[in-house]
Every structure is written in structure tokens, then in C-alpha cells.
RODO-422193 format. One line per field, with one value per residue (C-alpha): residue number from 1; chain; z, y, x. Coordinates in steps of 0.02 Angstrom, whole numbers, plus 50000, padded with zeros to 5 digits. Layout:
BEGIN
nr	[NUM / ...]
kette	[A / ...]
Z	[Z / ...]
Y	[Y / ...]
X	[X / ...]
! end
This chain:
BEGIN
nr	[1 / 2 / 3 / 4 / 5 / 6 / 7 / 8 / 9 / 10 / 11 / 12 / 13 / 14 / 15 / 16 / 17 / 18 / 19 / 20 / 21 / 22 / 23 / 24 / 25 / 26 / 27 / 28 / 29 / 30 / 31 / 32 / 33 / 34 / 35 / 36 / 37 / 38 / 39 / 40 / 41 / 42 / 43 / 44 / 45 / 46 / 47 / 48 / 49 / 50 / 51 / 52 / 53 / 54 / 55 / 56 / 57 / 58 / 59 / 60 / 61 / 62 / 63 / 64 / 65 / 66 / 67 / 68 / 69 / 70 / 71 / 72 / 73 / 74 / 75 / 76 / 77 / 78 / 79 / 80 / 81 / 82 / 83 / 84 / 85 / 86 / 87 / 88 / 89 / 90 / 91 / 92 / 93 / 94 / 95 / 96 / 97 / 98 / 99 / 100 / 101 / 102 / 103 / 104 / 105 / 106 / 107 / 108 / 109 / 110 / 111 / 112 / 113 / 114 / 115 / 116 / 117 / 118 / 119 / 120 / 121 / 122 / 123 / 124 / 125 / 126 / 127 / 128 / 129 / 130 / 131 / 132 / 133 / 134 / 135 / 136 / 137 / 138 / 139 / 140 / 141 / 142 / 143 / 144 / 145 / 146 / 147 / 148 / 149 / 150 / 151 / 152 / 153 / 154 / 155 / 156 / 157 / 158 / 159 / 160 / 161 / 162 / 163 / 164 / 165 / 166 / 167 / 168 / 169 / 170 / 171 / 172 / 173 / 174 / 175 / 176 / 177 / 178 / 179 / 180 / 181 / 182 / 183 / 184 / 185 / 186 / 187 / 188 / 189 / 190 / 191 / 192 / 193 / 194 / 195 / 196 / 197 / 198 / 199 / 200 / 201 / 202 / 203 / 204 / 205 / 206 / 207 / 208 / 209 / 210 / 211 / 212 / 213 / 214 / 215 / 216 / 217 / 218 / 219 / 220 / 221 / 222 / 223 / 224 / 225 / 226 / 227 / 228 / 229 / 230 / 231 / 232 / 233 / 234 / 235 / 236 / 237 / 238 / 239 / 240 / 241 / 242 / 243 / 244 / 245 / 246 / 247 / 248 / 249 / 250 / 251 / 252 / 253 / 254 / 255 / 256 / 257 / 258 / 259 / 260 / 261 / 262 / 263 / 264 / 265 / 266 / 267 / 268 / 269 / 270 / 271 / 272 / 273 / 274 / 275 / 276 / 277 / 278 / 279 / 280 / 281 / 282 / 283 / 284 / 285 / 286 / 287 / 288 / 289 / 290 / 291 / 292 / 293 / 294 / 295 / 296 / 297 / 298 / 299 / 300 / 301 / 302 / 303 / 304 / 305]
kette	[A / A / A / A / A / A / A / A / A / A / A / A / A / A / A / A / A / A / A / A / A / A / A / A / A / A / A / A / A / A / A / A / A / A / A / A / A / A / A / A / A / A / A / A / A / A / A / A / A / A / A / A / A / A / A / A / A / A / A / A / A / A / A / A / A / A / A / A / A / A / A / A / A / A / A / A / A / A / A / A / A / A / A / A / A / A / A / A / A / A / A / A / A / A / A / A / A / A / A / A / A / A / A / A / A / A / A / A / A / A / A / A / A / A / A / A / A / A / A / A / A / A / A / A / A / A / A / A / A / A / A / A / A / A / A / A / A / A / A / A / A / A / A / A / A / A / A / A / A / A / A / A / A / A / A / A / A / A / A / A / A / A / A / A / A / A / A / A / A / A / A / A / A / A / A / A / A / A / A / A / A / A / A / A / A / A / A / A / A / A / A / A / A / A / A / A / A / A / A / A / A / A / A / A / A / A / A / A / A / A / A / A / A / A / A / A / A / A / A / A / A / A / A / A / A / A / A / A / A / A / A / A / A / A / A / A / A / A / A / A / A / A / A / A / A / A / A / A / A / A / A / A / A / A / A / A / A / A / A / A / A / A / A / A / A / A / A / A / A / A / A / A / A / A / A / A / A / A / A / A / A / A / A / A / A / A / A / A / A / A / A / A / A / A / A / A / A / A / A / A / A / A / A / A / A]
Z	[50000 / 49963 / 50033 / 49918 / 49976 / 49852 / 49901 / 49859 / 49964 / 50070 / 50115 / 50285 / 50332 / 50159 / 49973 / 49898 / 49749 / 49680 / 49839 / 49924 / 50099 / 50177 / 50106 / 50058 / 49986 / 50059 / 49963 / 50050 / 49982 / 49855 / 49995 / 49989 / 50140 / 50140 / 50275 / 50305 / 50187 / 50171 / 50048 / 49864 / 49909 / 49791 / 49651 / 49685 / 49688 / 49516 / 49452 / 49512 / 49458 / 49629 / 49621 / 49766 / 49759 / 49812 / 49973 / 50119 / 50263 / 50295 / 50442 / 50507 / 50613 / 50695 / 50677 / 50606 / 50443 / 50330 / 50377 / 50362 / 50278 / 50120 / 50209 / 50195 / 50012 / 49979 / 50070 / 49972 / 49808 / 49859 / 49888 / 49717 / 49636 / 49710 / 49841 / 49937 / 50029 / 50208 / 50242 / 50398 / 50461 / 50600 / 50680 / 50836 / 50973 / 50906 / 50726 / 50749 / 50816 / 50671 / 50540 / 50627 / 50635 / 50453 / 50393 / 50506 / 50443 / 50260 / 50280 / 50203 / 50221 / 50149 / 50060 / 50126 / 50308 / 50395 / 50536 / 50637 / 50769 / 50875 / 50938 / 51115 / 51143 / 51205 / 51192 / 51058 / 51000 / 50876 / 50752 / 50607 / 50612 / 50443 / 50397 / 50333 / 50409 / 50569 / 50589 / 50758 / 50818 / 50865 / 50998 / 50930 / 51030 / 50947 / 51003 / 50994 / 51005 / 50862 / 50809 / 50680 / 50606 / 50600 / 50458 / 50493 / 50388 / 50499 / 50517 / 50371 / 50381 / 50352 / 50172 / 50122 / 50045 / 49885 / 49869 / 50015 / 49967 / 49952 / 49916 / 50096 / 50161 / 50190 / 50204 / 50394 / 50402 / 50279 / 50388 / 50542 / 50456 / 50391 / 50569 / 50633 / 50712 / 50684 / 50622 / 50743 / 50735 / 50857 / 50973 / 50982 / 50870 / 50731 / 50565 / 50472 / 50543 / 50524 / 50509 / 50365 / 50272 / 50278 / 50249 / 50365 / 50327 / 50216 / 50307 / 50352 / 50306 / 50395 / 50363 / 50491 / 50457 / 50585 / 50571 / 50656 / 50809 / 50895 / 50909 / 51021 / 51056 / 51136 / 50959 / 50924 / 51022 / 50917 / 50747 / 50776 / 50623 / 50505 / 50321 / 50275 / 50385 / 50339 / 50463 / 50460 / 50428 / 50427 / 50452 / 50429 / 50585 / 50589 / 50642 / 50775 / 50907 / 50796 / 50769 / 50956 / 50993 / 50858 / 50899 / 50737 / 50682 / 50576 / 50432 / 50534 / 50682 / 50569 / 50510 / 50690 / 50730 / 50576 / 50622 / 50804 / 50754 / 50623 / 50489 / 50311 / 50215 / 50265 / 50176 / 50241 / 50211 / 50285 / 50212 / 50271 / 50140 / 50173 / 50068 / 49881 / 49846 / 49947 / 49903 / 50059 / 50170 / 50078 / 50098 / 50282 / 50321 / 50228 / 50348 / 50479 / 50372 / 50196 / 50130 / 50142 / 50010 / 49986 / 49991 / 49826 / 49760 / 49640 / 49700 / 49749 / 49880 / 49880 / 50001 / 49902 / 49945]
Y	[50000 / 50176 / 50348 / 50499 / 50681 / 50815 / 50996 / 51116 / 51264 / 51303 / 51488 / 51568 / 51709 / 51773 / 51740 / 51800 / 51762 / 51643 / 51539 / 51490 / 51443 / 51274 / 51121 / 50945 / 50787 / 50623 / 50465 / 50296 / 50132 / 50227 / 50331 / 50520 / 50633 / 50823 / 50906 / 51090 / 51195 / 51374 / 51498 / 51446 / 51262 / 51210 / 51312 / 51227 / 51059 / 51093 / 51153 / 50995 / 50871 / 50824 / 50749 / 50817 / 50665 / 50554 / 50650 / 50566 / 50639 / 50820 / 50857 / 51035 / 51074 / 51235 / 51384 / 51515 / 51572 / 51522 / 51341 / 51330 / 51481 / 51379 / 51243 / 51311 / 51352 / 51178 / 51097 / 51205 / 51152 / 50970 / 51004 / 51086 / 50937 / 50824 / 50735 / 50601 / 50500 / 50544 / 50656 / 50638 / 50809 / 50812 / 50973 / 51076 / 51124 / 51259 / 51199 / 51127 / 51293 / 51390 / 51277 / 51273 / 51463 / 51488 / 51359 / 51431 / 51609 / 51558 / 51437 / 51300 / 51115 / 50990 / 50836 / 50731 / 50688 / 50764 / 50661 / 50792 / 50749 / 50877 / 50819 / 50855 / 50983 / 50928 / 50739 / 50608 / 50529 / 50395 / 50492 / 50370 / 50180 / 50095 / 49915 / 49964 / 50136 / 50238 / 50427 / 50500 / 50679 / 50755 / 50893 / 51057 / 51209 / 51357 / 51515 / 51427 / 51241 / 51154 / 50975 / 50886 / 50718 / 50551 / 50434 / 50256 / 50101 / 49955 / 49818 / 49697 / 49508 / 49395 / 49336 / 49155 / 49080 / 49007 / 48885 / 48789 / 48798 / 48627 / 48569 / 48509 / 48689 / 48738 / 48920 / 48914 / 48856 / 48992 / 49121 / 49056 / 49064 / 49241 / 49291 / 49228 / 49067 / 48893 / 48761 / 48613 / 48430 / 48367 / 48305 / 48480 / 48449 / 48572 / 48535 / 48694 / 48814 / 48996 / 49039 / 48917 / 48947 / 49137 / 49294 / 49447 / 49571 / 49720 / 49881 / 49982 / 50166 / 50328 / 50514 / 50655 / 50825 / 50951 / 51111 / 51279 / 51260 / 51339 / 51236 / 51091 / 50942 / 50849 / 50828 / 50704 / 50562 / 50572 / 50570 / 50464 / 50363 / 50419 / 50398 / 50574 / 50727 / 50892 / 51026 / 51210 / 51326 / 51500 / 51596 / 51584 / 51564 / 51747 / 51778 / 51643 / 51769 / 51820 / 51636 / 51604 / 51752 / 51701 / 51514 / 51466 / 51375 / 51417 / 51312 / 51267 / 51213 / 51104 / 51019 / 50990 / 50907 / 50794 / 50743 / 50707 / 50606 / 50509 / 50532 / 50473 / 50632 / 50809 / 50936 / 51113 / 51237 / 51376 / 51506 / 51686 / 51814 / 51904 / 51772 / 51784 / 51670 / 51510 / 51442 / 51519 / 51421 / 51261 / 51293 / 51329 / 51172 / 51066 / 51121 / 51014 / 50882 / 50844 / 50752 / 50905 / 50981 / 51130 / 51092 / 51179 / 51183 / 51043 / 50938 / 50756 / 50665 / 50476 / 50338 / 50177 / 49991]
X	[50000 / 50061 / 50025 / 50013 / 50011 / 49957 / 49989 / 49845 / 49903 / 50055 / 50055 / 50028 / 49909 / 49862 / 49876 / 50040 / 50153 / 50024 / 50034 / 49871 / 49815 / 49850 / 49764 / 49819 / 49745 / 49807 / 49767 / 49784 / 49716 / 49609 / 49530 / 49547 / 49567 / 49575 / 49680 / 49639 / 49535 / 49593 / 49521 / 49530 / 49545 / 49406 / 49485 / 49652 / 49564 / 49494 / 49663 / 49751 / 49616 / 49548 / 49373 / 49272 / 49157 / 49303 / 49335 / 49248 / 49350 / 49400 / 49516 / 49539 / 49693 / 49631 / 49515 / 49631 / 49553 / 49697 / 49661 / 49472 / 49389 / 49363 / 49265 / 49087 / 49112 / 49177 / 49030 / 48909 / 48989 / 48973 / 48788 / 48769 / 48854 / 48720 / 48822 / 48725 / 48857 / 48904 / 49053 / 49161 / 49216 / 49346 / 49404 / 49435 / 49312 / 49197 / 49189 / 49015 / 48950 / 49026 / 48948 / 48779 / 48769 / 48816 / 48690 / 48556 / 48569 / 48586 / 48439 / 48545 / 48506 / 48628 / 48563 / 48707 / 48742 / 48893 / 48968 / 49060 / 49191 / 49282 / 49451 / 49511 / 49649 / 49820 / 49801 / 49823 / 49660 / 49613 / 49505 / 49484 / 49495 / 49483 / 49527 / 49700 / 49729 / 49716 / 49723 / 49771 / 49780 / 49949 / 49949 / 50022 / 50078 / 49994 / 49904 / 49735 / 49689 / 49779 / 49814 / 49917 / 49870 / 49963 / 49915 / 49974 / 49951 / 49903 / 50035 / 50033 / 50015 / 50163 / 50185 / 50168 / 50324 / 50251 / 50396 / 50321 / 50137 / 50058 / 49883 / 49870 / 49871 / 49691 / 49629 / 49625 / 49806 / 49859 / 49772 / 49862 / 50031 / 50001 / 49955 / 50123 / 50057 / 50130 / 50008 / 50009 / 49961 / 49829 / 49967 / 50042 / 50192 / 50230 / 50148 / 50196 / 50325 / 50282 / 50467 / 50488 / 50325 / 50317 / 50419 / 50412 / 50273 / 50305 / 50343 / 50189 / 50199 / 50158 / 50135 / 50128 / 50050 / 50112 / 50015 / 50048 / 50159 / 50305 / 50465 / 50418 / 50531 / 50384 / 50321 / 50462 / 50381 / 50223 / 50308 / 50463 / 50511 / 50374 / 50412 / 50356 / 50337 / 50255 / 50307 / 50268 / 50416 / 50342 / 50505 / 50692 / 50797 / 50849 / 50669 / 50659 / 50605 / 50460 / 50421 / 50420 / 50305 / 50181 / 50187 / 50272 / 50430 / 50581 / 50648 / 50802 / 50696 / 50588 / 50747 / 50802 / 50636 / 50650 / 50827 / 50784 / 50630 / 50728 / 50596 / 50622 / 50580 / 50530 / 50422 / 50403 / 50262 / 50155 / 50272 / 50264 / 50214 / 50379 / 50467 / 50440 / 50588 / 50579 / 50750 / 50833 / 50711 / 50755 / 50941 / 50917 / 50816 / 50943 / 51080 / 50990 / 50903 / 50962 / 50810 / 50699 / 50583 / 50469 / 50282 / 50252 / 50074 / 50033 / 50178 / 50145 / 50246 / 50231 / 50275 / 50279 / 50286]
! end
């Protein structure tokens, strides 16, 4: 199974230099998840060939406008397109009230059900539990309640060694072997050894989205060893005092977090409008973590088998 992350928007605060507000599409096992929904998200989705009908989960990191002001417009467009299937909407405390008020005063009734979940501040929660995937919240340290999201493929079964397959292996015995259990005779002796008949399972993959946060080493325990990390990098390190006061992170600090957490690959985003040219941020983050990349809009980052 693979994980694909498509960047729709990666700017902070406001639109600038043709960069838009935060939004991403994560595809896992042919299921599509939207993370954050800033202004222009649905326009970016159209530009980068994202089918809104395929999105069944939307996760919102926090209630600063550059992360969710596009949400009501997107939901309205889904309604106009005739959506019928349920939509899972996961976000911070207060999101339900905001949506209810807007729908009330516009006298809007959606023809599709919205299953809304508000995560709890400051703790890790299991938010989505699918047959092959879980999504958990990651506590962030921002000026208002904020969470990141950890996408984890569930551990795979062991793989049958086809060289040892025989017609005497029945489906129950194959299931036992793939689960890591030896198949035994009635007298308790080993009939088929798991070690001999199977290979270790393929590695299960993971992706962490770390939204707005000040530099926080506690984050490392939540994201340790992930294959791909997205971490905000609003400023360069010469502005680390500004970053601290506004509860944001510098490119260098994002690289330090990636190194300490021993992640596979790092992408940085949430760029301040003061930076027209992003190459200095990329050079800075690479001083701490070499396998780092800019979360440029339209770019796709993949974690493959």
C-alpha cells in the first residue's frame, strides 16, 4: 500500500506570489482525505484534478482562517454537485458551532449527512479507524487549540512463501501462518512452521502532518520514524524570536525536529508572505536535514511499497 500527499496550498496568513492557503489531499488505499481547507481550496482542487466526490473525510487542524475559511464554500459546492454519501468532518472544538450558525442564517440544508467529530485539545486521540489505516491527532503548541494528524498504515500480515505451498494447506492454516502462528498437529507437534513457510510482513507506512506550532521537542515522540513529515516553517531562523512570539517554527527548527525524530523525508510549508523566493528556506532546512523539500502547490509526495 502507498501513501500519496498532494499539496493544494502552502502559504501562511494570506495569498501571495500565487501561493494559496493550507490544504492537502492524502490518498491511501484509494481513499481520499483532505487536510485543512483554506480559501481557494476548491479552486486549487479543480486546478490539480481532485474529484470532490472522492473526498469522504476532511480534517481541520485549527480555527485560524487560513486553515478553514474555504470549508463552507467547499461543502456548498458538494451540495450543488448532488452529493449524497456521508462526509466525515473532523476538527477543533467550536467547529460545529461555526457551521451550525452559518447554515442557520443562510437557511441551508445539505442533502448529505455530515458526521462531525471535534478532537480534544492537548492529547492524542484515535480519530479514524479503517481496515488498513488509522488517523490520530497530534497535539500542537499554537496560540489557539491546534492538532496535527498522523496517518498510519496498519501492520501487514506475514507473506506466504510460495515455494512451500502445498495442496494440503487449507485456508485456515494459511490464515494462521500469515498471522504469525505455527500450524500444529493434534498432538501439539509442529505441522507447518511459520518461520519456514512465511516471509516477514512488508513495512507499514506513515505520514505526519504538523500544522501551526512553535518549536516543540515533545512533538518528536508522536512522529518518531514516520516515512514522510510535513512541518510548518513559517520563518527563517533569523526571525526565530518572531516565530516564538507568534507560535510558529523556523525552517532550521523544522529540520532539527525531523533529524531528532529520524523521519524518512521532510516537507516544509506555511510560508510567510515576506518570502517571495523560497530557496533560502530550503537551503536553511537542509543544513539540519538533507532530505527536505518545499511543499510547493501541485507537488505530489509519495510513500511507496
